[in-house]
C-alpha positions as CSV (number, residue, x, y, z in Angstrom):
1,X,2.5,-5.4,-20.5
2,X,2.7,-2.9,-17.3
3,X,-0.2,-3.1,-14.8
4,X,-1.8,0.3,-14.2
5,X,-2.4,1.4,-10.7
6,X,-6.0,2.4,-11.4
7,X,-6.5,-1.5,-11.8
8,X,-6.1,-2.2,-8.5
9,X,-6.0,0.8,-6.2
10,X,-8.8,1.8,-3.7
11,X,-8.6,5.3,-4.5
12,X,-11.7,5.6,-2.3
13,X,-10.0,3.8,0.6
14,X,-6.8,6.1,0.4
15,X,-6.2,7.9,4.0
16,X,-4.3,11.1,4.0
17,X,-3.7,10.9,7.5
18,X,-3.7,7.5,9.2
19,X,-3.0,6.8,12.7
20,X,-1.1,4.2,13.6
21,X,1.4,3.9,16.7
22,X,3.3,1.0,15.2
23,X,3.3,-1.6,12.5
24,X,0.4,-3.9,14.5
25,X,-1.9,-1.2,14.8
26,X,-1.2,-0.1,11.3
27,X,-1.9,-3.7,10.1
28,X,-4.8,-3.8,12.1
29,X,-6.3,-0.2,10.6
30,X,-5.5,-1.2,7.1
31,X,-7.3,-4.6,7.9
32,X,-10.2,-2.7,9.0
33,X,-10.3,-0.6,5.8
34,X,-9.7,-3.1,3.7
35,X,-12.2,-5.6,5.0
36,X,-14.9,-2.6,5.3
37,X,-14.4,-1.9,1.6
38,X,-14.0,-5.8,0.5
39,X,-17.1,-6.9,2.8
40,X,-14.4,-9.5,4.3
41,X,-13.1,-10.2,7.4
42,X,-10.7,-7.6,8.9
43,X,-8.8,-9.8,11.0
44,X,-8.0,-12.3,8.2
45,X,-6.4,-9.6,6.1
46,X,-4.8,-8.3,9.0
47,X,-3.3,-11.7,9.6
48,X,-2.1,-12.3,6.0
49,X,-0.2,-8.6,6.3
50,X,1.7,-10.3,9.7
51,X,2.0,-13.4,8.2
52,X,3.9,-12.1,5.2
53,X,5.7,-9.7,7.5
54,X,7.4,-12.2,9.2
55,X,9.4,-13.7,6.4
56,X,10.9,-10.0,5.9
57,X,10.3,-6.2,6.3
58,X,8.4,-4.9,3.8
59,X,9.7,-1.4,4.5
60,X,11.5,-0.9,1.0
61,X,13.3,2.3,2.7
62,X,12.8,5.8,1.8
63,X,10.0,6.2,4.1
64,X,7.8,4.2,2.3
65,X,6.4,0.4,2.7
66,X,4.2,-1.9,1.1
67,X,3.0,-4.6,3.2
68,X,1.3,-7.3,1.2
69,X,-0.2,-10.9,1.7
70,X,-2.5,-13.5,-0.2
71,X,-5.3,-14.2,0.9
72,X,-7.5,-17.0,0.2
73,X,-11.1,-15.9,0.0
74,X,-10.0,-12.7,-2.3
75,X,-11.0,-12.7,-6.0
76,X,-9.1,-10.0,-7.0
77,X,-5.8,-8.1,-6.5
78,X,-6.9,-5.3,-4.1
79,X,-4.7,-2.2,-3.0
80,X,-4.4,1.2,-0.9
81,X,-2.4,4.1,0.0
82,X,-2.0,5.7,3.2
83,X,0.1,8.7,4.1
84,X,0.4,7.9,8.0
85,X,-0.2,10.9,10.4
86,X,3.6,10.1,11.9
87,X,6.4,8.2,10.7
88,X,6.4,5.1,12.4
89,X,9.4,2.4,13.4
90,X,8.6,-0.2,10.7
91,X,12.0,-2.4,10.4
92,X,12.7,-1.0,7.0
93,X,15.6,-2.3,5.1
94,X,17.4,1.2,5.3
95,X,16.2,1.4,9.2
96,X,14.4,4.7,8.7
97,X,10.9,5.3,9.5
98,X,7.9,4.9,7.8
99,X,4.9,7.7,6.4
100,X,3.7,6.2,2.7
101,X,2.3,2.8,2.9
102,X,1.1,0.6,0.1
103,X,-1.4,-2.0,1.0
104,X,-1.3,-5.1,-1.5
105,X,-3.8,-7.7,-0.8
106,X,-4.1,-10.8,-3.9
107,X,-5.3,-14.0,-4.0
108,X,-3.3,-17.2,-3.4
109,X,-3.2,-17.6,-7.6
110,X,-2.7,-14.3,-8.8
111,X,1.1,-15.1,-9.1
112,X,2.0,-12.9,-12.0
113,X,-0.3,-10.0,-11.5
114,X,0.9,-9.5,-7.8
115,X,4.2,-9.3,-9.0
116,X,2.7,-7.0,-11.5
117,X,1.8,-4.6,-9.1
118,X,4.4,-5.1,-6.7
119,X,6.2,-3.2,-9.9
120,X,3.4,-0.9,-10.8
121,X,4.0,0.3,-6.9
122,X,7.4,0.3,-6.8
123,X,7.7,2.4,-9.9
124,X,6.1,4.9,-8.1
125,X,8.2,4.4,-4.7
126,X,11.4,5.0,-6.8
127,X,10.4,8.7,-8.3
128,X,11.3,10.9,-6.0
129,X,9.3,13.8,-7.3
130,X,6.5,11.3,-7.0
131,X,6.9,10.7,-3.2
132,X,7.0,14.5,-2.7
133,X,4.2,15.0,-4.2
134,X,2.3,12.0,-2.3
135,X,3.6,13.4,1.1
136,X,2.2,16.6,0.3
137,X,-1.1,15.7,-0.2
138,X,-3.4,16.3,2.5
139,X,-6.8,14.8,1.0
140,X,-7.6,11.8,-0.8
141,X,-8.5,13.8,-3.7
142,X,-5.1,15.0,-3.8
143,X,-3.9,12.1,-3.1
144,X,-5.5,10.3,-6.0
145,X,-4.3,13.1,-8.1
146,X,-0.9,12.5,-7.8
147,X,-1.4,8.6,-8.2
148,X,-3.4,8.9,-11.1
149,X,-0.7,10.9,-12.9
150,X,1.6,8.3,-12.4
151,X,-0.7,6.3,-14.6
152,X,-0.4,8.7,-17.3
153,X,1.9,7.4,-20.6
154,X,4.1,10.9,-20.4
155,X,4.7,10.2,-16.7
156,X,8.0,9.3,-15.3
C-alpha cells in the first residue's frame, strides 16, 4: 500500500519562502522548525541531516532536495516541505541549485516506512506539473493544497 503524504507531512510547518544561504544554514533552519514542532532538540535534528548528507548528496536533481535522517528519540516519521526564498548550491546529483526541499526524519527502526515515505516524496518530485505548482505557491495554504492534491486517487 502506498504511503500518503498526509500521514507524515506537517503542513503547518511548511515554509513558502524559507531563507537559507547554504546547505548548512538550511539544515540548521530545518532543525529549528522541526525541533519546535516536535519539541525536540533542534541541534540533534540538524546533526542527523548532516550525518546522512556525508554519505552522499540528498539533492535529487531538478531543483529538489530530500534531506533525511534517522533520529533515535523520534517516535514517528515526520516531514515538511519548504520552498527556498533563493536557490542554493546543494551539490545535487545534477549539479543544479536547489529551491524545493522535502525534509524527512524517521526513527531508526522505521526502515520500511522510511522507504515508503521517500517513495511518496519521490512521486511528487518526479511530476513536473506538481513541481511547477509548488514553486508557484506563495503561502503555506497554497503549498498544502498542492500536496493534498497529490494524495488524491485521481492525481498523476
